[in-house]
N, C-alpha and C positions, 0 to 999 in steps of 0.2 A: 206826831213827831214832836218830842219835847226837847228842843235844842235851846239851851240857856247859854248865852254868850258871856255871862258873868264868870263861868268856870275858867275858860281859857284866858280871859283877861286877868282874872285874879291870879292864876298860876303864873302867867307871864310876869306880872308885877312882883310876885313873891320871889321868883328866880332872879330877876334883874336886881331887885332891892336887896336880896341876900348877897349877891355878888358885890354890889356897891358897899354894903355895910361891912362885909369882911375885908374888902380892900381898904376901906377907911380906917378900920381897926388896926391893920398891920402896916400901914404906910408910915413913912417917916414924918414926924411932926414938924421938922424944919421946913419942909416944902410948903406947908400951909402958913407958916409964919411969914414966909417970904412972898407968897403969891396971892393969898386970899384973905387978908386981914385977920389971920389966925383962926379962921373958921374951917373946920373939917367938912367940906362940902359933900364929899362922898359919903361920909357917915350920916350926916343929917338927911340928905336926900334919899339915901338907902333906907333909913328908918321910915321916912314918909312913904316910900314906895312899898315897904313891907306892910305898913298899917293899911294902906289902900288895898293891897292885894288880899289881906285878911278880911277886910270889910266886904270885898266883892265875893269872896268864897263863902263867907257867912251869909250874905244875902242870897246867893244861889242856893245854898242848902235850906235856908228858911223858905224860899219860894218853892222848892221841891217838896218840902214837908206839907205845905199848904194845899198842894194839888192832890 
């Protein structure tokens, strides 16, 4: 049984990161200026989660090719 936990974790982070990134792109800039030191937290953490999800899926595919 070849169950690799990196696939579902990577897909989960890709989906949530994508949602956060899109929300950060379309949200009002005035909200961030008033509440979070002018940093778009949703956009930055969405991008981090997207990258982490891509790394996890890449590692899962690389591990499957090795076997």
